[in-house]
N, C-alpha and C positions, 0 to 999 in steps of 0.2 A: 360877770366874767372875772377870772383871776386878775388881780392888780398887775401882775407880771406874767404874761403868757409866753412860753418858749416855742419858737417855730418848730413844727414837726412833732411836738409832744402833745399827746391827747389825754393822758391820765395824770391826775394830780391828787396828792394827799394833802388835805386842808382841814382846818380845825372845825369840829362839830359846832361849838358854841360861837366862835368868832366869825363864822361864815353865814351871811344872810341867806334866807330861803331864795331870794331873787337871784343871788349869785349861782346857787346850785341849779336853779331852773334854767338860767341862761347858758350855763355850761352844757347841760344836757341838750338844749336846743341847738347848740353849736357843734354837737357831735363830740364834745369832750366828755371825759369820764371822771367824776369827782369821787375820791376815796375819803372816807370819814375818819379823821384822826380824833382820838380821845385817850386820856390817861385812864388806866384801870385802878389808880390809887386816888387819894384824897387831895384836892387842890381847893384852898379856902376861897378863891375868887370865882369859882364856878357857880352858876345859878342854882344848881341842885345841891350845893354843899351842906345846906341845913338838914338834908334828909339822911346824912351819914350818922348813924348812932355812935355815941361816944365810946361805947363798949367795943366797937369794931375798929377804932382808930389806934394805930400803933405808933412806932417811933417816927421822929421827924426824918425826912429824907435829906441826908447831908448835902449841903450846897444848894438846896432849892427851897427858898423861903415859902412858907405857907403850905408845904406839901408834907403828907404823912402816909406811911404804909397803912394798908387796911387788912383785916382778916378775911381773906378771900374765900374761906370755907363757909361763911355765914350766909343765910338766906337774904338778910337785909342788903348786904353788898351786892349779891347777885341780882336782886330785884332792881337796884339802882342801875347796874350795868345793862340789864334787860331794857329798862326805860331809855337809856342812852342809845342802845342799838335801834330801838323802835323809833326814836327821834331821827336817827340817821336815815332810816327808811322813809319816814314821813317827809323829810327834806328832799329826798330824791337821790341820795348817795347810792352808789352801786356796790360798794364793798366797805369793810371797816379796817382800820389800822389801830388796833388796841395797844397802847404803849405801857411800859413799866410792868411787865409780867415776869421779870427775872429775879424777884426777891424771894429767896427761900434758903433753908439751911443756915449758913453762917452770915447772912446779910443783916441780922439784927433788926428784924421787922417789929419785934415785940410779941410775936406769936410763934407757936411751934409749927412753922410752915416747912414742908419738905418738898423734894422733887416730885413726890407722888401727888401732894396737894396742888402743886403748881400745874402738873399735867391735868388734873381734874378741873382746875379753873380754866385752863386753856380749852379743854374739851367743851366745857359749858359755853364759853364765848363762841367757839366754832359752831356748836349745835344751834345756839340762839341766832347767830348771823344767818346761817343757812335756812333755818326755819322762817326767817324773814326775807328770804329770797336774795340774800347778798353774799358776796364772797368775803374771805377773811385772809389777812396776811399775818405772818409771825414777825413781831418786832423784836430783834435781838434774841435773848434767851437761847443762846446757841447750845448750851449743855443739854437741852431737852430735845435736840434734833436727833432723830434716828430713822432708820428705814421703816420702823414700825409706827412712828408718830407723824411722819411727814404728811400722811393722808388728812390730817386735821386742817391743813392750810392750803391755800391756792397760790400763794406767793410769799416771798420773804422780803422784809425791809431791814437792812442792817446799818448800824452805825459803828464805824471805826474798826472793822475786821481787818482792813489792810494795815492800819497802824499797829494793831495788836497781833498780827500774824495769825488770824483766826478764820480767814475766808474759806480755808479747806474744810471747816466743820459743816459747810453747806453742801457737802457732797451728796447727801440723800435728796436734796432739792434738785440738784443738777441731774442726778440719775433719774429722777421722776419727771424731768422736763419742765420743772416749775421755775419761773423767773426769780432771780435774786437781785435786789436793788440795794446798792451800797452807797452811803454818804460818809465822807471823811471830814473831820474838823481839825486837821493837822496844820502845821506850819509849812507844808510842802508848797513850793512856789506854784506848781501846777501838776496836773497829771500828764506826764510826757508819754511818748509812745512806748517806752520800756515799762513804765508803771502800768499802763493800760494793758499791755500784752500779758503782764503777770497776773493782774486781777481777772482778766478775761479767761485765763485757764481754769479758774474756779467757777466759771459760769455766771459771774456777777457783771452787772452794768454799774459803773461807778461815777460818782460826782464829788467834787470838793466844794464845800461851802463854809462860810463864816459861822461860828457857833451862835451868833445872833440870829441866824436863819434869814437874814435879809437876802434880797435877790442877787446882789453882787457883794464881794467877788464870787465868781463861780467858774470852776474849771471842770470839764467833763470828758470822759472817754466817749467814743462814738456811741450815740444812743440808737437803739433799734426802732423801727417803725412798728408800733404795737397796735393790734386791733383792740377795739373796745371790749372790756371784759363783760361776759354775760354772767348773770347770777348763777351761783352753784345750785344744783338740784336740792330740793328740800329732802332731808333724810327722814327715814322712818323714826317715829318718836322713840327716844331712849332715855330712861331716867338718868339723873346725875350719878356718876360712879360713887360707890361706897369707899370711904377712905381705907387704904390698905394698911394692914398692921405694921408694915415696915417698908421703907422706900427702897427702890432699886439702887444699888450702889453705883451702877455704871452712869447714872445721871447726876454726877457731882456738880454742885454749883461753882461759879467763879469765886475766887477768893474775895473779890469786892466788885459789886455790880457797877456799871457805868450808867448813871441816869441819863435818859434821853434829853436832848435839848428841849426847852420849853417854848410854847408858842409865843410868837411876837404879836403885838396888837393888830398889825396889818394882816390882811388875808393873803400874804405872799405864799407861794408854794413852799410847803414846809420841808419837803424831802425830795429825794430823787423820784422821777416818774414811777408810778406804781404800775404793776403788770396786769395782764389779763388773766383772771383766774382760769385754771385748767383743771380738768378732772384728774384724780389720782389714779395710779395704776390699779387695775383690778382684773380678775379673771376675764378673759376676752375671747369671743368667738373667732377671733383672728388667729388664734394659736391652737395647735393640735399636737398632742404628745402621744407617741406610740411606743409601748413598752412590752418587750417579749422576754422569755426565759424567767418569768417571775415564779418563785417557788409555789407549788400548788397548795397553798394554805390560805385560810381567811385572813390571817394576820399579815402575810406578805401582800395580799391583794389590797387590804385596807391601807397599809403604809404607802404603797405605790399610788393609790388614788388620792391619799392625803397630800403627798408630795406634789401631785399634778395641780391641785388647787392652790397650794402655796406658791407654785411656779407659774401661775397665771394662765393655765390651760383651760380654754373654754370647751375644748373637745379632747377626749382621752379614750384610749383603748389599752387594756392590759390583758395579757394572755400568758399561760404557762407553756405555750407552743415554743419550740426551739428552732434555732437556725441550723441545727444539725439533726438528723443526717442529710435532710433533703435540701437545705439551704433556703427554706421558705417558712418563716414563722407565722405566716398569715393564711395558711391553707386550712386551718381548723379554728373553731371557737375553743375557748378554754375547756380542757378535757376533764379536769378533776371534778369529782361529783359535787354539784351545788355551786361551783365557782362562778359560772356565767350568771346564774340566777342572783348570786350575791352581788356581783359587779353591777348588774342592772339596778338592783335595789339601792345600792350605795350611791350611784350616780344620778338617780332619778328623784332623790329627796335630799333636803338639807338637814334632816333630823332622823335619828333612830333611838330606840329605847335601849337603855342599859340598866339591867336589874341587879341590885344587891341581893342576890337570891340566897339568903342565909337560912334555908330550910333543908331538912334532911332529904336525901334522894328517895324518890318514889317512882313507880313504873306502871301506874294504872291511868286510864283515861277517865278520871273522875274529877268532880269539882274540888275535892279536897287534896288532890295531887297537884301541887303548885308547879312542879317541874314539867309535867306534861302540858300544862296551860302556858307555861313560860315560852316554850319553843313552838307552840302551835299557832303561830301567826307570822305575818310578813314584816312586822315592824321591829321586833326584838332582835338585836344583833350581838349584845354583850351580856354575859351572866358572870356571877362571881360564886366560887365555891368557898365555903368557910367551915371546915369540919370541926374546929375546936378553938375559935379565935386564933386561927393559924392552922398548920398542917396536922397537929396532934403528934402522937409518938409512934404511930404505926399506920400502914396503909389500910384503907377501908375499901373493901371490894365494891360496895354500893357506889362510892364516889368514883371509883374507876369506871364503872358502867355509865354513870351519869355524865362524866366528862366525855367519854367516847360517844354517847348518844348526842350530846349537844354539838360536838365537833362534826358529827355526821350530818346534823341538821344545818350546818353552815354557820354556827354561832362561834363567837370569840369567847373563850373561857379563861377568866382571870382567877388567880388564887390569892386569898386574903392573908395578909400579915400586917403587923402594926409597927410603927417606928417611935411611938412615944414622943411625938413632936420634935424628933431629932435627938432625943436623949437616950434612946435604946441603942445599945452597942451595935455598930454595923456588923460585927462578926456574928452576933446573935440573930439579926435579921437575915443575914446570908445563910445561916444554918437552916432557917425556915425555908428559904428559897431552895436550898439543896434538897430538903425533904420533899418539897412539892414536886420537883422535877424527877426525883427518884420514885416517889409514890404514884404520881399521875403524869406519865410522860406526854400525854396529849394536851396538857394545858397550853394556853396561848401566851401567858405572861403573868405578871404579878400586880396585885392591887395593894398599894402601900397606904395604909390607913394612918390616922393621927399625924398628918403631914404638917411640918413646920412652915410658917410663912416668913421666916427670917432669912435674908440672903446670906447671913453668916453660915447657915447650915447647907447651903447649896452644894459644896463639895461632898458632903455626906450623902446627899441624894444622888448626885452624879455617880458616886461610887456604887450605890445600890442599882442604879439604872444600868451601868456598864456591866455589873455582875450578872444581872438578869439576862442581858443580851448575850453574855458569854455562854449561857446554859443551853440556848437553842437559837437557831437562826430565826430572825424576825420576831423574837419575843417582844411583847408589848408591855408597857408599864403605865399604870394610872396612879397619880398621887392625890390623895384626898386631903385638901385643905379644909373643906367644909365652909370656908369663907373666902373672901377675896384676898389675894396675896400679890406680891410684886412681880414685875416682868422678868426679873433676873432668872427665874426658873425656866423660862422658855427662850430667852434671848441668848443664853450661854452658848458657846461655840459647839459644845458636844455633850452627849449623854443627858439630854433633857427629857422629862417624862413625856410620853406620847399623848396622854390625856390628863387634864387637871380637873378635879372636882372643886369648883369655886363657889358652890352653894350646897349645903346639906342642913335642912332645918324644916320647920313647920310650914304649912300652907299659909298661916297668918303672917309669919315672918317673911315669906316669899312675896306675898301680896304687897307688903309695905317696904320691901327692900329697894334701896335706891339704884340697884343694878350693878353690873360688873364694871371694873376699871376701864378707862378709855382705851388703854393699850390692847385690850383683848380683841378689839375690832380688826387689828392688823394681822391676826392669826386665823387660820381656818376654823370654822365653827366646831369641827370634829376634834378640836383640841380641848373642848370644855364640856363638862357634864354637870347637870343640876339634879339633885335628889330632893324631892319634896314629900314630906309625910304629914300625917294628921289632917288631911284634906277632908272637907265635908263630903259625905258619901252621896254626891249627886253629880250629874253630868255637867252642870253649869260650872261648878267649882273646878272639876277636872279640866274642862275646856279652857277655863280662864288661866289656870296654871300652865297648861301646855302652850297656850298662846303667848304668855309671858316668856316662857323658855325660848321660844323661837325668836321673839323680839330681842331677847337678851343674849343672842348669839351662842346658844347652847346646842351643839350638834348631837349630844347625848342627853337624854332626859328620862326621869322616872317619877311618877306621881302615884301616891297610895293614900288610902284612908286609914291604914294601920297607924298605930300610935306608940309612943314610948312606953316601956323601956326599950323594946326592940321593935321598931317599925318595919323591919326588913324580913320578918319571919313568915309572912304570908303575902299572897298576891291580893289585889282588890277583888271584890266579888265579881262574878262572871260578867254581869251587864256593864259594870264600870270598866273592867279590864278590856272588854270588847270595844267599848267606846274609846278608851285610851289608844289602843292599837290602831283603830280606824282613823282617829284624828292625826296620829303621827304618820 
């Protein structure tokens, strides 16, 4: 049992190494819930300290003797942390409290750590804890909290947010209904009713303790009665995220991190009581959204359904029926040709095929006419026209016909132009957009190739997105990074691309790819598109790539055995294409 047990408190965060197995066993037997505290950095007195490679040890942590920052990107460090989490599980802990995850950017760790690498490390810790049947809390690291990252954690433990006026940064935890536990090490004589009232507005439960972490002195606001936390559900396997080329600027680190207090030799409760892990918000069958007067186009329908997923609707119905003139928008099914069939398809699957169809129009039902095979299945929903690495200089009547045919078949037709990784003049790209909408009025939107992954270029792309949407109601935009980029392109307040291509490469590269960034899981799968070429021409390879795409949260996918220099100028052979569409 804990050396000091607090009446009414069931959940304790206590040290992994300093706490005997028998103590954890006794706590579980008594109905208490032990949470496993450990540092995610190097401490020279720990029994596993010899396993830290010298190459992964960075700067000394100021003010804490024997402690150093580590390179959280390395497999060696992650293996050590995996072993610690597994030891937590073996001892019987119910959740983990991983400390010191807030060193990145300007904290002088000795390594080029960024907000992106910090999020990747936190996602690794979260995935590993949940894979071992345990919950996980976020310790401090306030600048990485957002509505899109909060799903990584089941609760939060904070130090000194009241003193530093930072408790409001936990708003996403409060909004998600996740507990926030706060401990202060200030010279305040006690938490009086006024102080408690203030911190309670942030959704925190607060306690004041001595920096030595001894049991007394201790002043606390009223503590809730907490149920024992149950382990979080084990997630689907997901590879560690690939480092982003540039970090998101909205996740700026603190000017100087505040190291957490270090464990005392005694097994006193180290922090305020830890909470019961709760599931994060997700689309729920408890919510139903009904949308009428949607413009009768595939683009408008797609956007409405995408919004319903982002807004946690487990049930949805979208129709072009109107409240006028009869006052009843529910007395017919969608009336536009193919609209109801498209709605059924989009809501009955998590994945569709989007083809970079860079082949010239044809109008025969033959094996060599890729356009007829592109639209002749239930899985393909997006195609791209690319007359001349852009719109060309004049309208092509064959492309007019193919655009009209694809739209009539219920497909979304995007038109190709390129941005030179943000270096091509916006006015020049806009001129291409103007030509497309003048030449081919029935296109659904624009495919922006050679997309930059630098947040500095975000305003450039927001300008292009806004310009595209000004050309026609419900125009869609897709931005081709070809690799993983930062969240700023989707988290911006306005004019973000509807779809991001965060992988475009060979089957071999896709098979070994570490996977998308952790933040992508917070957005609907239909915001992401994976393009895989040079696949072996067999059903096993195609099935493997398509399975990976689903696991990697890609709502749009295309796999082909075509190869460079242009892997997008043919469809796969008939048997392979049939297999691909059947799987999707």
